[in-house]
LUMBAVEX-525524 format. One line per field, with one value per residue: residue number from 1; residue in one letter; chain; z, x, y of N, C-alpha, C in turn. Coordinates in pm, whole numbers, padded with zeros to 5 digits. Atoms other than C-alpha are relative to their C-alpha. Last residue first. Layout:
nr = c(NUM:...)
rest = c(a:...)
kette = c(A:...)
nw = c(Z:...)
nu = c(X:...)
nv = c(Y:...)
caw = c(Z:...)
cau = c(X:...)
cav = c(Y:...)
cw = c(Z:...)
cu = c(X:...)
cv = c(Y:...)
***
This chain:
nr = c(305:304:303:302:301:300:299:298:297:296:295:294:293:292:291:290:289:288:287:286:285:284:283:282:281:280:279:278:277:276:275:274:273:272:271:270:269:268:267:266:265:264:263:262:261:260:259:258:257:256:255:254:253:252:251:250:249:248:247:246:245:244:243:242:241:240:239:238:237:236:235:234:233:232:231:230:229:228:227:226:225:224:223:222:221:220:219:218:217:216:215:214:213:212:211:210:209:208:207:206:205:204:203:202:201:200:199:198:197:196:195:194:193:192:191:190:189:188:187:186:185:184:183:182:181:180:179:178:177:176:175:174:173:172:171:170:169:168:167:166:165:164:163:162:161:160:159:158:157:156:155:154:153:152:151:150:149:148:147:146:145:144:143:142:141:140:139:138:137:136:135:134:133:132:131:130:129:128:127:126:125:124:123:122:121:120:119:118:117:116:115:114:113:112:111:110:109:108:107:106:105:104:103:102:101:100:99:98:97:96:95:94:93:92:91:90:89:88:87:86:85:84:83:82:81:80:79:78:77:76:75:74:73:72:71:70:69:68:67:66:65:64:63:62:61:60:59:58:57:56:55:54:53:52:51:50:49:48:47:46:45:44:43:42:41:40:39:38:37:36:35:34:33:32:31:30:29:28:27:26:25:24:23:22:21:20:19:18:17:16:15:14:13:12:11:10:9:8:7:6:5:4:3:2:1)
rest = c(a:g:k:a:a:v:a:a:t:l:k:a:v:a:a:r:l:d:a:v:e:k:r:l:a:d:v:g:e:h:a:a:r:a:h:g:y:a:s:g:i:a:t:n:v:t:i:k:g:d:a:l:g:k:d:d:p:w:q:a:k:l:w:a:g:v:v:v:v:d:s:l:t:m:p:t:a:k:s:p:s:t:g:g:g:t:n:p:q:s:p:p:t:g:g:p:g:a:a:l:t:t:k:v:d:a:r:v:t:p:m:a:m:i:k:g:p:a:y:g:p:d:w:k:d:s:s:w:e:g:h:g:i:v:s:r:e:s:w:g:h:f:d:l:i:a:a:s:l:k:r:a:a:t:y:q:a:p:s:m:e:h:s:g:s:y:q:i:e:v:g:y:f:h:a:n:g:d:v:g:n:s:n:g:r:t:p:h:l:q:g:t:y:d:e:a:q:v:h:a:l:v:a:p:d:g:g:g:a:h:n:a:r:g:w:g:v:l:y:v:t:g:d:t:g:i:s:f:h:c:l:p:g:p:l:g:a:i:g:n:y:l:t:s:a:a:y:a:k:g:d:t:v:d:a:g:t:h:h:w:v:f:g:n:v:p:g:w:a:g:h:g:e:r:n:h:t:a:w:g:p:i:e:v:y:r:l:g:w:k:k:l:q:a:v:v:q:a:a:t:m:s:t:a:m)
kette = c(A:A:A:A:A:A:A:A:A:A:A:A:A:A:A:A:A:A:A:A:A:A:A:A:A:A:A:A:A:A:A:A:A:A:A:A:A:A:A:A:A:A:A:A:A:A:A:A:A:A:A:A:A:A:A:A:A:A:A:A:A:A:A:A:A:A:A:A:A:A:A:A:A:A:A:A:A:A:A:A:A:A:A:A:A:A:A:A:A:A:A:A:A:A:A:A:A:A:A:A:A:A:A:A:A:A:A:A:A:A:A:A:A:A:A:A:A:A:A:A:A:A:A:A:A:A:A:A:A:A:A:A:A:A:A:A:A:A:A:A:A:A:A:A:A:A:A:A:A:A:A:A:A:A:A:A:A:A:A:A:A:A:A:A:A:A:A:A:A:A:A:A:A:A:A:A:A:A:A:A:A:A:A:A:A:A:A:A:A:A:A:A:A:A:A:A:A:A:A:A:A:A:A:A:A:A:A:A:A:A:A:A:A:A:A:A:A:A:A:A:A:A:A:A:A:A:A:A:A:A:A:A:A:A:A:A:A:A:A:A:A:A:A:A:A:A:A:A:A:A:A:A:A:A:A:A:A:A:A:A:A:A:A:A:A:A:A:A:A:A:A:A:A:A:A:A:A:A:A:A:A:A:A:A:A:A:A:A:A:A:A:A:A:A:A:A:A:A:A:A:A:A:A:A:A)
nw = c(00046:-00089:-00125:00028:00012:-00135:-00072:00048:-00048:-00142:-00009:00043:-00108:-00110:00041:-00005:-00141:-00049:00060:-00068:-00134:00013:00033:-00122:-00086:00057:-00030:-00143:-00015:00055:-00087:-00119:00036:00032:-00125:-00066:00078:-00019:-00050:00098:-00065:00061:-00097:-00060:-00125:-00005:-00111:-00042:-00045:00112:00115:00021:00105:00128:00093:00075:-00070:-00096:-00097:00066:00022:-00057:-00145:-00072:00049:-00105:00052:-00015:00001:00045:00130:-00007:-00012:00083:-00066:00088:00048:-00095:-00034:-00016:-00141:-00077:-00039:00047:00000:-00045:-00040:00097:00018:00134:00000:-00038:00008:-00100:-00092:00068:00089:-00050:-00114:00050:00074:-00100:-00070:00092:-00004:-00130:00008:00084:-00086:-00100:00045:-00064:-00127:00005:-00114:00014:00126:00008:-00107:-00086:-00041:-00045:-00145:-00058:00058:-00055:00098:00120:-00042:-00033:00127:00061:00000:00024:00143:00071:00021:-00121:-00021:-00112:00043:00114:-00040:-00074:00096:00089:-00071:-00011:00135:00022:-00085:00053:00121:-00039:-00065:00100:00078:-00077:-00097:00059:-00028:-00131:-00075:-00063:00056:-00076:00059:-00105:00001:-00035:-00041:00002:-00111:-00128:00017:00046:-00112:00029:00061:-00084:-00008:00109:00132:00030:00143:00065:00134:00063:00116:00125:00017:-00106:-00037:-00095:-00123:-00112:00035:-00006:-00141:-00064:00048:-00070:-00137:-00006:-00045:-00142:-00034:00079:-00078:-00131:-00009:-00006:-00004:00083:-00052:00103:00119:00080:00141:00087:00108:-00021:-00091:-00135:-00016:-00121:-00047:-00095:-00008:-00126:-00082:-00134:-00110:00018:-00094:-00015:00116:00030:-00004:00133:00099:-00038:-00008:00106:00131:00027:00013:00127:00109:00007:00056:-00057:00092:-00078:00006:00020:00135:-00005:00067:-00030:-00013:00015:-00106:-00124:-00086:-00126:-00087:-00117:-00075:-00109:-00025:00120:00061:00097:-00044:00039:00116:-00014:-00078:00080:00114:00119:00118:00122:00126:00093:00063:-00029:-00095:-00122:-00074:-00046:-00114:-00114:-00050:-00061:-00133:-00087:-00032:00112:-00015:-00043:00113:00017:00145)
nu = c(00029:-00066:00077:00126:-00027:-00027:00128:00083:-00062:00032:00143:00020:-00048:00097:00120:-00031:-00005:00138:00064:-00053:00058:00140:00000:-00031:00119:00102:-00042:00023:00144:00030:-00059:00084:00122:-00035:-00027:00126:00071:-00067:00094:00098:00130:00071:00041:-00120:00037:-00047:-00089:-00020:00125:00066:-00005:00132:00073:-00031:-00053:-00102:-00127:-00002:-00108:-00130:-00045:-00133:00007:00020:00096:00077:00038:00140:00018:00126:-00013:-00094:-00138:-00094:-00113:-00115:-00030:-00088:00044:-00107:-00031:00119:00027:-00094:-00142:-00019:-00130:-00110:-00054:00016:00009:-00121:00025:-00061:00101:00107:00085:00138:00015:-00004:00124:00107:-00020:00049:00146:00041:-00010:00110:00117:-00010:00051:-00092:00043:00063:-00030:-00131:-00072:-00029:00083:-00047:00111:00131:00009:00134:00067:-00064:-00066:-00034:-00096:-00125:-00066:00042:-00094:00070:00028:-00118:00014:-00001:-00111:-00080:-00130:00010:00072:-00096:-00100:00068:00016:-00133:-00032:00076:-00054:-00131:00019:00058:-00107:-00097:00066:00002:00110:00120:00030:00066:-00051:-00125:-00116:-00028:00043:00087:-00006:00121:-00009:00135:00079:-00014:00007:00135:00087:00143:00060:00045:-00104:-00097:00054:00137:00028:-00101:-00050:-00050:-00084:00041:-00009:00068:-00048:-00111:00061:-00048:00013:00143:00042:-00057:00075:00129:-00030:-00004:-00128:-00035:-00132:-00112:-00125:00006:-00104:00052:-00104:-00113:-00058:-00060:-00030:-00077:00038:-00107:00042:-00047:00091:-00010:00059:00082:-00005:00102:00097:-00001:-00108:00036:00055:00131:00006:-00130:-00088:-00024:-00136:-00049:00029:-00073:-00145:-00057:00046:-00049:-00146:-00029:00032:-00091:00085:00134:00106:00118:00107:-00062:00029:00105:-00024:00092:-00052:00109:00042:-00078:00022:00067:-00027:00088:00043:-00087:-00093:-00077:-00053:-00103:-00140:-00067:-00084:-00057:-00124:-00113:00029:00004:-00071:00073:-00071:00099:-00029:00104:-00051:-00043:00121:00063:-00077:00026:00133:-00007:-00061:00101:00099:00090:00140:00097:00088:00122:00013)
nv = c(-00136:-00095:-00005:-00070:-00143:-00049:00000:-00111:-00124:-00013:-00027:-00138:-00086:00009:-00073:-00143:-00040:-00003:-00117:-00118:-00001:-00043:-00141:-00075:00008:-00088:-00137:-00023:-00026:-00131:-00101:-00010:-00071:-00137:-00072:-00027:-00101:-00129:-00099:-00044:00009:00112:00100:00059:00065:00138:00027:00138:00061:00067:-00091:-00059:00070:-00064:00100:-00072:-00012:00111:-00019:-00006:-00137:-00011:00022:-00125:-00097:-00064:-00131:-00035:-00145:-00056:-00066:-00110:00042:-00073:-00065:00000:00134:00067:00134:00098:00017:00020:00137:00100:-00033:-00137:-00050:-00007:-00134:-00053:-00146:-00071:-00144:-00086:-00050:-00073:00079:-00011:00091:00137:00023:00009:00127:00104:-00007:00054:00147:00048:-00007:00106:00129:00094:00057:00132:00088:00062:-00020:-00143:-00056:-00108:-00085:00045:-00017:-00016:-00116:-00120:-00086:00076:00101:-00066:-00028:-00125:-00112:-00126:-00005:-00052:-00144:-00080:-00092:00048:00051:00090:00121:00081:00050:00094:00127:00062:00046:00122:00106:00036:00081:00128:00076:00046:00106:00125:00007:00059:00139:00010:-00115:00037:-00068:-00123:-00126:-00055:-00146:-00073:-00139:-00056:-00051:00070:00145:00033:00034:-00012:00118:00108:00104:-00006:00027:-00037:00000:-00085:00037:-00121:00030:-00064:-00144:-00074:-00132:00014:-00051:00081:00142:00033:00000:00119:00117:-00001:00043:00147:00052:-00006:00050:-00049:00001:-00064:-00102:-00137:-00103:00038:00124:00083:-00080:00095:00007:00050:00090:00136:00070:-00057:-00132:-00015:-00137:-00044:00109:00075:-00053:-00046:00076:00064:00113:00066:-00018:-00140:-00050:-00035:00106:00122:-00017:-00084:00044:00135:-00009:-00066:00092:00114:00105:-00014:00041:00034:-00100:-00130:-00049:-00102:-00127:-00108:-00136:-00095:-00090:00007:-00116:00029:00111:-00011:00118:00041:-00110:-00025:00123:-00040:00007:-00125:00033:00135:00006:00045:00089:-00085:00048:-00031:-00017:-00053:-00128:-00099:-00099:00068:00040:-00124:-00051:00088:-00033:-00133:00018:00060:-00103:-00026:00038:-00100:-00028:00079:00016)
caw = c(06692:06905:06716:06381:06511:06624:06281:06099:06313:06249:05872:05884:06086:05831:05541:05717:05779:05412:05304:05550:05413:05057:05142:05315:05006:04784:05015:04994:04615:04609:04844:04648:04325:04476:04640:04308:04127:04400:04407:04178:04413:04199:04276:04092:03864:03602:03560:03242:03119:02909:03154:03433:03389:03590:03900:04194:04300:04282:04105:03791:03994:03946:03899:03559:03411:03442:03192:03391:03278:03371:03389:03760:03730:03789:03928:03738:03959:04163:03859:03836:03722:03350:03190:03034:03216:03307:03099:03079:03360:03300:03594:03529:03526:03452:03251:02952:03173:03475:03377:03035:03188:03443:03166:02961:03262:03298:02924:02959:03245:03032:02749:02926:02677:02403:02435:02126:02231:02535:02603:02294:02123:01926:01911:01560:01335:01551:01462:01674:02024:01890:01731:02079:02171:02268:02233:02575:02725:02679:02376:02371:02021:02093:02441:02320:02058:02305:02566:02321:02241:02614:02672:02376:02483:02836:02700:02455:02725:02955:02676:02515:02686:02521:02226:02090:01852:01922:01739:01843:01530:01600:01431:01388:01335:01132:00761:00813:01020:00719:00834:00899:00704:00577:00786:01117:01290:01634:01830:02206:02382:02726:03012:02999:02713:02631:02449:02192:01891:02056:02126:01770:01628:01845:01714:01358:01417:01213:00869:00825:01111:00964:00596:00618:00526:00611:00741:00715:00903:01194:01419:01796:01997:02310:02323:02182:01881:01851:01518:01411:01123:01029:00746:00495:00289:00038:00155:-00098:-00052:00232:00305:00192:00505:00760:00594:00488:00676:00996:00990:00923:01205:01458:01394:01621:01563:01730:01503:01513:01458:01763:01722:01925:01766:01819:01791:01604:01289:01036:00844:00561:00297:00055:-00196:-00351:-00081:00068:00253:00244:00252:00598:00593:00305:00489:00809:01086:01412:01752:02120:02299:02533:02534:02372:02118:02010:01997:01775:01541:01505:01446:01160:00999:01020:01286:01169:01159:01443:01571)
cau = c(-08381:-08306:-08567:-08402:-08057:-08181:-08335:-08018:-07806:-08045:-08022:-07643:-07627:-07845:-07632:-07316:-07468:-07562:-07208:-07061:-07287:-07193:-06823:-06876:-07047:-06763:-06510:-06702:-06711:-06332:-06282:-06525:-06338:-06005:-06150:-06300:-05970:-05784:-06039:-05839:-05543:-05236:-05098:-04921:-05211:-05087:-05295:-05451:-05604:-05306:-05177:-05296:-04978:-04790:-04966:-05031:-05351:-05541:-05471:-05668:-05969:-06083:-06459:-06416:-06269:-05982:-05845:-05685:-05356:-05274:-04909:-04898:-05211:-05575:-05815:-06141:-06429:-06435:-06576:-06530:-06847:-06821:-06515:-06354:-06504:-06845:-06911:-07269:-07502:-07698:-07623:-07683:-08032:-07997:-08241:-08012:-07718:-07571:-07226:-07252:-07357:-07074:-06823:-06967:-06917:-06554:-06510:-06640:-06397:-06108:-06247:-06197:-06395:-06205:-06141:-06115:-06407:-06570:-06720:-06588:-06636:-06433:-06089:-05970:-05664:-05450:-05693:-05807:-05817:-05980:-06246:-06326:-06281:-06490:-06314:-06159:-06509:-06472:-06573:-06801:-06920:-07291:-07245:-06986:-07230:-07520:-07291:-07188:-07553:-07625:-07343:-07440:-07807:-07723:-07496:-07758:-08026:-07790:-07739:-07398:-07157:-07044:-06820:-06882:-07141:-07418:-07584:-07385:-07244:-07191:-06932:-06862:-06493:-06246:-06279:-06363:-06046:-05817:-05459:-05300:-05084:-05313:-05619:-05437:-05120:-04974:-05269:-05299:-05512:-05639:-05572:-05511:-05423:-05440:-05771:-05573:-05765:-05801:-05428:-05340:-05579:-05419:-05074:-05211:-05303:-05588:-05727:-06100:-06336:-06674:-06719:-06921:-06849:-07141:-07474:-07618:-07820:-07995:-08108:-08084:-08321:-08158:-08358:-08068:-08048:-07809:-07665:-07574:-07383:-07192:-07120:-07326:-07255:-07024:-06739:-06620:-06926:-07135:-07289:-07619:-07724:-07556:-07658:-08008:-08182:-07982:-08039:-08411:-08442:-08258:-08441:-08278:-07912:-07616:-07315:-06979:-07149:-06983:-06807:-06779:-06591:-06677:-06437:-06256:-06450:-06313:-06432:-06549:-06284:-06258:-06457:-06653:-06918:-06958:-07282:-07665:-07811:-07971:-08018:-08268:-08529:-08383:-08473:-08568:-08455:-08547:-08296:-08422:-08101:-08259:-08440:-08116:-07948:-08223:-08199:-07826:-07876:-08116:-07866:-07600:-07332:-06973:-06735:-06489:-06156)
cav = c(-03288:-03592:-03798:-03709:-03799:-04138:-04204:-04095:-04324:-04612:-04560:-04533:-04854:-05034:-04910:-05022:-05363:-05398:-05303:-05554:-05828:-05739:-05758:-06090:-06233:-06110:-06275:-06602:-06579:-06544:-06836:-07054:-06978:-07073:-07384:-07500:-07463:-07650:-07936:-08163:-08185:-08252:-07908:-07633:-07549:-07306:-06994:-06859:-06535:-06430:-06168:-06396:-06597:-06338:-06471:-06242:-06416:-06195:-05863:-05950:-06054:-06414:-06420:-06257:-06571:-06814:-07064:-07345:-07496:-07855:-07960:-08040:-08250:-08181:-08437:-08503:-08615:-08296:-08118:-07744:-07565:-07511:-07366:-07064:-06771:-06902:-07214:-07331:-07440:-07759:-07987:-08361:-08512:-08882:-09092:-09136:-09234:-09057:-09187:-09022:-08691:-08703:-08778:-08493:-08265:-08377:-08323:-07968:-07913:-08037:-07819:-07490:-07283:-07105:-06732:-06507:-06288:-06452:-06798:-06974:-07310:-07234:-07075:-07163:-07135:-07366:-07646:-07941:-07794:-07477:-07697:-07824:-08188:-08492:-08830:-08777:-08819:-09194:-09399:-09703:-09616:-09577:-09432:-09183:-09054:-09026:-08869:-08598:-08529:-08514:-08266:-08050:-08057:-07939:-07667:-07549:-07533:-07341:-07085:-07051:-06816:-06494:-06408:-06759:-06618:-06865:-07155:-07460:-07625:-07995:-08216:-08587:-08638:-08842:-08766:-08400:-08368:-08387:-08337:-07999:-07756:-07480:-07558:-07586:-07703:-07636:-07770:-07705:-07967:-07871:-08111:-08485:-08720:-09091:-09128:-09331:-09198:-08859:-08840:-08946:-08686:-08419:-08515:-08498:-08130:-07997:-07925:-07883:-07965:-07866:-07942:-08264:-08628:-08851:-08730:-08382:-08120:-08293:-08008:-08052:-07832:-07688:-07365:-07163:-07394:-07687:-07803:-08154:-08310:-07999:-07755:-07952:-07770:-07607:-07381:-07123:-06904:-07049:-07387:-07534:-07724:-07498:-07171:-07272:-07552:-07501:-07126:-07170:-07423:-07210:-06886:-06624:-06711:-06543:-06556:-06735:-07071:-07225:-07558:-07881:-08173:-08541:-08832:-09105:-09188:-09435:-09263:-09040:-08985:-08698:-08498:-08784:-08782:-08435:-08508:-08496:-08848:-08840:-08462:-08459:-08253:-08100:-08342:-08173:-08299:-08295:-08516:-08787:-08991:-09296:-09079:-08913:-09253:-09399:-09100:-09155:-09527:-09453:-09216:-09486:-09458:-09423:-09717:-09691:-09571)
cw = c(00040:-00038:00096:00127:-00021:-00002:00141:00076:-00043:00056:00145:00013:-00034:00116:00111:-00037:00015:00146:00048:-00053:00079:00137:-00012:-00025:00129:00086:-00055:00041:00145:00019:-00050:00094:00121:-00034:-00027:00129:00069:-00072:00014:00047:-00093:00060:-00073:00111:00057:00136:-00006:00125:00047:00043:-00122:-00118:-00027:-00115:-00135:-00091:-00086:-00071:00099:00099:-00053:-00032:00065:00151:00091:-00059:00101:-00058:00006:00007:-00046:-00131:-00001:00023:-00100:00067:-00086:-00051:00095:00045:00016:00145:00072:00044:-00032:00005:00044:00061:-00097:-00021:-00142:00000:00047:-00022:00105:00093:-00059:-00087:00056:00113:-00049:-00067:00103:00065:-00095:00012:00133:-00007:-00075:00094:00099:-00029:00057:00139:-00012:00107:00001:-00128:00008:00110:00103:00067:00053:00151:00075:-00055:00067:-00095:-00120:00055:00022:-00131:-00057:00010:-00038:-00152:-00076:-00036:00137:00026:00115:-00030:-00114:00041:00071:-00100:-00089:00065:-00001:-00140:-00025:00080:-00056:-00121:00044:00063:-00107:-00076:00080:00105:-00083:00021:00134:00079:00053:-00048:00097:-00039:00102:-00004:00031:00045:-00038:00111:00134:-00019:-00041:00117:-00005:-00078:00085:00001:-00109:-00143:-00025:-00150:-00054:-00136:-00071:-00111:-00134:-00032:00121:00055:00114:00131:00119:-00032:00014:00146:00067:-00040:00084:00140:00008:00031:00147:00041:-00077:00069:00135:00016:-00005:00011:-00099:00060:-00114:-00137:-00071:-00142:-00085:-00105:00022:00100:00144:00012:00119:00021:00086:-00015:00136:00080:-00030:00124:-00009:00094:00027:-00120:-00032:-00002:-00133:-00101:00028:00009:-00114:-00141:-00035:-00025:-00135:-00117:-00027:-00049:00068:-00094:00088:-00013:-00029:-00141:00050:-00074:00026:00028:-00044:00112:00134:00088:-00030:00082:00106:00076:00115:00015:-00131:-00061:-00113:00053:-00049:-00116:-00007:00077:-00083:-00121:-00116:-00117:-00114:-00131:-00094:-00059:00022:00107:00133:00082:00055:00125:00123:00062:00073:00142:00096:00043:-00133:00018:00047:-00132:-00027)
cu = c(-00140:-00029:00060:-00085:-00128:00023:00018:-00132:-00084:00053:-00043:-00146:-00022:00040:-00103:-00121:00029:-00005:-00144:-00066:00045:-00066:-00142:-00001:00021:-00125:-00102:00037:-00037:-00148:-00033:00052:-00089:-00124:00032:00019:-00130:-00075:00062:-00092:-00105:-00139:-00070:-00036:00122:-00033:00040:00087:00012:-00126:-00068:-00002:-00136:-00077:00022:00073:00104:-00018:00009:00115:00144:00056:00136:-00004:-00013:-00091:-00093:-00023:-00148:00001:-00128:00006:00090:00140:00089:00116:00126:00044:00100:-00054:00106:00040:-00132:-00026:00090:00149:-00003:00124:00118:00068:00000:-00019:00123:-00033:00054:-00105:-00113:-00098:-00142:-00023:-00008:-00134:-00110:00013:-00063:-00152:-00039:00002:-00124:-00121:00024:-00050:00108:-00040:-00075:00037:00139:00081:00018:-00097:00046:00006:-00137:00004:-00128:-00063:00056:00086:00048:00106:00135:00075:-00065:00101:-00080:-00016:00119:-00014:-00010:00122:00083:00134:-00005:-00062:00100:00098:-00065:-00010:00137:00024:-00073:00062:00135:-00013:-00048:00107:00094:-00063:00009:-00109:-00118:-00030:-00070:00062:00133:00133:00016:-00030:-00103:00028:-00135:00015:-00145:-00097:-00018:-00019:-00140:-00087:-00151:-00052:-00041:00101:00106:-00040:-00148:-00018:00102:00061:00037:00097:-00050:00012:-00076:00049:00102:-00068:00037:-00022:-00147:-00043:00050:-00083:-00127:00033:-00001:00127:00031:00132:00117:00135:-00007:00117:-00065:00104:00101:00054:00056:00020:00094:-00055:00120:-00046:00039:-00092:00006:-00047:-00094:00014:-00119:-00094:00008:00122:-00003:-00045:-00138:00000:00136:00096:00008:00146:00067:-00022:00074:00152:00059:-00033:00058:00150:00035:-00026:00086:-00096:-00135:-00119:-00114:-00101:00071:-00018:-00102:00044:-00113:00054:-00106:-00050:00070:-00009:00137:00019:-00104:-00060:00095:00101:00071:00065:00092:00143:00079:00090:00068:00129:00125:-00020:-00017:00085:-00096:00072:-00112:00026:-00096:00040:00037:-00125:-00060:00074:-00033:-00134:00014:00053:-00106:-00097:-00073:-00139:-00108:-00068:-00118)
cv = c(00040:00144:00103:00013:00078:00151:00055:00010:00121:00130:00021:00041:00147:00091:00000:00084:00148:00045:00014:00126:00123:00010:00054:00150:00079:00003:00099:00141:00024:00035:00140:00108:00019:00082:00146:00078:00038:00112:00138:00109:00059:-00015:-00113:-00098:-00071:-00058:-00146:-00006:-00142:-00074:-00063:00096:00060:-00065:00066:-00100:00071:-00132:-00115:00011:00001:00137:00012:-00018:00119:00106:00064:00138:00028:00152:00068:00078:00122:-00053:00071:00073:-00005:-00137:-00065:-00135:-00107:-00015:-00009:-00140:-00116:00025:00146:00061:-00001:00135:00055:00150:00075:00146:00095:00058:00083:-00078:00003:-00099:-00144:-00030:-00023:-00137:-00103:00000:-00065:-00152:-00044:-00002:-00114:-00141:-00093:-00046:-00133:-00101:-00062:00019:00151:00037:00104:-00139:-00043:00022:00039:00127:00126:00084:-00082:-00094:00068:00022:00125:00114:00124:-00002:00061:00148:00066:00085:-00060:-00067:-00101:-00133:-00091:-00060:-00105:-00137:-00067:-00057:-00132:-00113:-00046:-00092:-00138:-00086:-00056:-00115:-00130:-00006:-00048:-00147:00015:00113:-00049:00054:00118:00144:00051:00150:00061:00147:00027:00041:-00071:-00151:-00040:-00045:00017:-00120:-00121:-00115:-00010:-00030:00027:00005:00099:-00033:00130:-00037:00048:00149:00055:00134:-00002:00037:-00089:-00148:-00039:-00009:-00127:-00121:-00002:-00052:-00153:-00074:00017:-00061:00058:00009:00071:00097:00140:00109:-00056:-00128:-00084:00061:-00097:-00011:-00040:-00100:-00146:-00069:00048:00144:00012:00150:00041:-00119:-00069:00046:-00150:-00077:-00065:-00118:-00063:00007:00147:00044:00030:-00113:-00130:00002:00082:-00044:-00136:00007:00061:-00092:-00122:-00107:00011:-00019:-00047:00113:00132:00056:00103:00126:00099:00140:00098:00089:-00021:00123:-00062:-00127:00035:-00116:-00032:00111:00033:-00124:00042:-00001:00121:-00041:-00135:-00022:-00032:-00092:00098:-00047:00031:00031:00042:00137:00116:00101:-00064:-00031:00129:00048:-00084:00036:00133:-00018:-00054:00110:00021:-00062:00096:00035:-00090)
***
């Protein structure tokens, strides 16, 4: 729980963390003052725009700055283009988080949770998230992965906010973890990213500091590369992707794209993926060998003729 950064402090943090940014004219005083509270702030929410954007600055300066029918702008504080540029859209109360689960808010305030958050309340019956969260709109549809540059920028932007407030990675959540009406940020239609893995990557980015060079690959099938630094618990649920074949392992939970981790060993997820990728590599090697043998056999046959 904290007093929000000033516009000048935001810019200073972006510079400190080496983020490329563009200020949309008027952003520093553009907000929804008079339409609800702003602060104390408790965390940072990731969103996807729901559409793929080709002109990041124009989109930030129009749709995100002005808003849409029935939802006045600003629609976020930050936006991230496909090339990783951060656009400053508004400062103060913004229409981005909407209603959400008070239990989630309590967990973020206390930073006392593990695993993916599963809200049971949303816009119609939730508490006002616009008062409590900074928000970033990442410019992509959510029906596929964000670009590596976007993911890198989102992690560094998160780290810049956490660094200023002294928060941990548990103050970073997805919109789909806040509101039961949402599923952003996504990696496939209707599928939210594995936010525990995102938080582990944000933690790594924060620990590396402004001069660090953490990995930049985005979520493949519900999460970024598994982090050995964050152990899983018996209650954790991992969202799986295309790398895990539907028939392996024989887990009924795969019907909804999730498996329950029945071990406290944090590397279990990584070992499963590595095993599958190893099998794929062996299959390719066998296929190449078969092709080579067939070629040799044909050559010998041709000489015999």
